[in-house]
C-alpha positions as CSV (number, residue, x, y, z in Angstrom):
1,X,12.9,18.1,-6.0
2,X,13.2,14.4,-6.7
3,X,10.9,13.0,-9.4
4,X,8.7,10.2,-8.1
5,X,7.7,7.3,-10.4
6,X,4.3,5.9,-9.4
7,X,3.0,2.6,-10.7
8,X,-0.7,3.0,-10.2
9,X,-4.1,1.9,-11.5
10,X,-4.4,-1.0,-9.1
11,X,-7.0,0.3,-8.5
12,X,-7.2,3.9,-9.8
13,X,-9.3,4.8,-6.7
14,X,-6.3,4.5,-4.4
15,X,-3.9,6.0,-7.0
16,X,-6.0,9.2,-6.8
17,X,-5.4,9.2,-3.1
18,X,-1.6,8.9,-3.6
19,X,-1.6,11.7,-6.1
20,X,-3.6,14.0,-3.8
21,X,-1.7,13.3,-0.6
22,X,1.8,13.6,-2.2
23,X,0.8,17.0,-3.8
24,X,-0.8,18.2,-0.6
25,X,2.3,17.5,1.4
26,X,4.6,19.1,-1.1
27,X,2.4,22.1,-1.5
28,X,2.2,22.6,2.3
29,X,6.0,22.3,2.6
30,X,7.0,24.6,-0.3
31,X,4.1,26.9,-0.5
32,X,2.9,28.9,-3.5
33,X,2.2,26.9,-6.6
34,X,4.5,24.1,-5.7
35,X,3.5,20.5,-6.6
36,X,5.3,17.2,-6.9
37,X,7.3,16.1,-9.9
38,X,5.6,12.7,-10.8
39,X,6.1,10.2,-13.6
40,X,2.9,8.1,-13.4
41,X,2.2,4.8,-15.1
42,X,-1.5,3.9,-14.5
43,X,-2.0,0.2,-15.5
44,X,-5.2,-1.5,-16.6
45,X,-6.3,-3.2,-13.4
46,X,-8.3,-5.8,-15.3
47,X,-5.1,-7.2,-16.8
48,X,-3.4,-7.3,-13.4
49,X,-6.5,-8.9,-11.9
50,X,-6.4,-11.6,-14.5
51,X,-2.8,-12.4,-13.5
52,X,-3.8,-12.6,-9.8
53,X,-6.7,-14.9,-10.4
54,X,-4.7,-17.1,-12.7
55,X,-1.7,-17.1,-10.4
56,X,0.4,-15.8,-13.3
57,X,2.8,-13.7,-11.2
58,X,5.5,-13.8,-13.8
59,X,3.3,-11.9,-16.3
60,X,2.3,-9.6,-13.5
61,X,5.9,-8.9,-12.7
62,X,6.6,-8.2,-16.4
63,X,3.8,-5.7,-16.6
64,X,4.9,-3.8,-13.5
65,X,8.5,-4.0,-14.5
66,X,7.7,-2.4,-17.9
67,X,5.8,0.3,-16.0
68,X,8.7,1.0,-13.7
69,X,11.1,1.3,-16.5
70,X,8.7,3.8,-18.3
71,X,8.7,5.8,-15.0
72,X,12.4,5.9,-15.0
73,X,12.5,6.9,-18.7
74,X,10.1,9.7,-17.6
75,X,12.7,11.0,-15.2
76,X,11.8,9.2,-12.0
77,X,14.6,9.0,-9.4
78,X,12.6,6.8,-7.0
79,X,9.8,4.4,-8.0
80,X,6.9,3.2,-5.9
81,X,4.2,0.5,-6.4
82,X,0.9,2.1,-5.3
83,X,-0.6,-1.1,-3.9
84,X,0.2,-3.6,-1.2
85,X,-0.5,-6.9,-3.0
86,X,1.7,-6.2,-6.0
87,X,4.7,-5.9,-3.7
88,X,4.6,-9.6,-4.1
89,X,6.6,-8.9,-7.3
90,X,8.6,-6.0,-5.9
91,X,12.0,-8.0,-6.0
92,X,11.6,-8.5,-9.8
93,X,10.7,-4.8,-10.3
94,X,13.5,-3.6,-8.2
95,X,16.0,-5.7,-10.0
96,X,15.0,-4.3,-13.3
97,X,15.6,-0.6,-12.6
98,X,18.6,1.4,-11.6
99,X,16.8,3.7,-9.1
100,X,15.5,2.9,-5.7
101,X,12.1,1.2,-5.1
102,X,10.3,2.8,-2.1
103,X,8.7,-0.3,-0.5
104,X,5.4,0.1,1.2
105,X,6.5,-2.2,4.0
106,X,9.3,0.1,5.0
107,X,6.9,3.1,5.2
108,X,4.6,1.1,7.4
109,X,7.5,-0.2,9.5
110,X,8.8,3.3,10.1
111,X,5.3,4.5,11.1
112,X,4.8,1.6,13.6
113,X,8.2,2.3,15.0
114,X,7.4,5.9,15.7
115,X,4.4,4.8,17.8
116,X,6.3,2.0,19.5
117,X,4.0,-0.7,18.1
118,X,5.6,-4.2,17.7
119,X,2.5,-6.3,16.8
120,X,0.2,-5.2,14.0
121,X,-3.0,-6.7,12.7
122,X,-3.2,-7.1,8.9
123,X,-6.3,-6.4,6.8
124,X,-5.9,-6.8,3.1
125,X,-6.1,-9.3,0.3
126,X,-5.6,-13.0,1.2
127,X,-2.1,-13.1,-0.3
128,X,-1.0,-10.1,1.9
129,X,-2.5,-11.7,5.0
130,X,-1.2,-15.2,4.3
131,X,2.2,-15.0,2.5
132,X,5.6,-13.9,3.8
133,X,6.4,-11.2,1.3
134,X,4.5,-8.7,3.4
135,X,5.0,-10.0,7.0
136,X,8.6,-10.7,6.2
137,X,9.2,-7.1,5.2
138,X,7.7,-5.9,8.5
139,X,9.8,-8.4,10.4
140,X,12.9,-6.5,9.2
141,X,11.6,-3.6,11.4
142,X,11.1,-5.9,14.4
143,X,7.3,-6.1,13.9
144,X,5.2,-9.2,14.3
145,X,1.8,-9.6,12.7
146,X,-1.6,-11.3,13.5
147,X,-4.2,-12.0,10.9
148,X,-7.9,-13.0,10.9
149,X,-8.9,-16.7,10.8
150,X,-9.4,-18.4,7.3
151,X,-13.1,-17.7,6.9
152,X,-12.7,-14.1,7.8
153,X,-9.7,-13.7,5.5
154,X,-12.0,-14.9,2.7
155,X,-14.6,-12.3,3.6
156,X,-12.0,-9.5,3.8
157,X,-10.6,-10.5,0.4
158,X,-14.0,-10.7,-1.2
159,X,-14.9,-7.2,0.0
160,X,-11.7,-5.8,-1.5
161,X,-12.2,-7.2,-5.0
162,X,-16.0,-7.3,-5.3
163,X,-16.5,-3.8,-3.8
164,X,-13.6,-1.6,-2.9
165,X,-11.5,-1.8,-6.0
166,X,-14.7,-1.1,-8.0
167,X,-15.5,2.0,-5.9
168,X,-18.3,0.3,-4.0
169,X,-18.7,1.3,-0.3
170,X,-21.2,-0.6,1.9
171,X,-22.1,-0.1,5.6
172,X,-22.4,-3.9,6.0
173,X,-18.8,-4.4,4.9
174,X,-17.6,-1.6,7.2
175,X,-19.3,-3.5,10.1
176,X,-17.5,-6.7,9.0
177,X,-14.1,-5.0,9.1
178,X,-14.8,-3.3,12.4
179,X,-15.7,-6.6,14.0
180,X,-12.6,-8.2,12.5
181,X,-10.5,-5.4,14.1
182,X,-12.0,-6.2,17.5
183,X,-10.9,-9.8,17.1
184,X,-7.4,-8.8,16.0
185,X,-7.2,-6.8,19.2
186,X,-8.1,-9.9,21.1
187,X,-5.2,-11.6,19.3
188,X,-2.7,-9.0,20.6
189,X,-2.7,-6.4,17.8
190,X,-1.7,-2.9,19.1
191,X,-2.8,-1.3,15.8
192,X,-4.1,-2.5,12.4
193,X,-2.6,-2.0,9.0
194,X,-5.1,-1.3,6.3
195,X,-3.0,-3.4,4.0
196,X,-5.0,-2.8,0.9
197,X,-4.7,0.7,-0.4
198,X,-8.5,1.0,-0.9
199,X,-9.5,-0.1,2.6
200,X,-9.0,3.5,3.9
201,X,-12.0,4.4,1.7
202,X,-14.1,2.1,3.9
203,X,-12.7,2.4,7.4
204,X,-11.8,5.7,9.2
205,X,-10.0,6.1,12.5
206,X,-13.4,7.0,14.1
207,X,-14.8,3.6,13.1
208,X,-12.0,1.5,14.5
209,X,-11.5,0.1,18.0
210,X,-7.7,0.1,17.4
211,X,-5.3,2.7,15.9
212,X,-5.0,2.4,12.1
213,X,-2.1,2.6,9.7
214,X,-3.7,3.5,6.4
215,X,-1.1,2.1,4.0
216,X,-2.0,4.4,1.1
217,X,-1.7,7.5,3.3
218,X,1.5,6.5,5.1
219,X,3.2,5.4,1.8
220,X,2.1,8.5,0.0
221,X,3.5,10.7,2.8
222,X,6.8,8.9,2.8
223,X,6.9,9.4,-1.0
224,X,6.3,13.1,-0.5
225,X,9.2,13.2,2.0
226,X,11.4,11.5,-0.6
227,X,10.4,14.1,-3.2
228,X,11.3,16.8,-0.8
229,X,14.7,15.3,-0.1
230,X,14.1,13.3,3.2
231,X,15.3,10.0,1.7
232,X,14.0,6.5,1.8
233,X,12.8,4.7,5.0
234,X,14.8,1.6,5.4
235,X,14.8,-1.5,7.5
């Protein structure tokens, strides 16, 4: 099998989801005692969060780059960033390693393509919803995006950092997200990307008025496929 390099800890709650799904898929595919070969670097999210709040993306890129290089030193033949937002620094990380980076946007693009969806709603941190590093990657797959209005983006972002990344799940926040999904449907979304890897802990397909792409689950399944030899999804 390929060895996966996972840059996690952002937050550890979703990294646990990645680890579980990857190993479940590999175990189901190979049987017996099979599990995935993984080189994991779990960062201190408080350091990364300080960079985000301060807008110090150069320091954030350096921290993730060091983690990626340690993954490679640990035998990784493909590296993945186990979070949506920190793909903001994916180009710097990718440039610093000599193995492929499995971009979360390509996994989501491939999943949307399988369903024939060309317009996706985005629910995540405000950088993911507002900046081009995420929507631009999906555009490579022929996918357009719609996002909530500015006050709702602030609400969605606050729930991520004040609750979900700290393992706090509230029914009131679930109701906010479900109402937001309804409005994204009115804007033309055919499905919604849970574009923060913790949002899947809050919203299930049964809650949602639109189909969901859980970014953590989809990315993890693609990584399991890579471990098993399926190769990288590309634009």
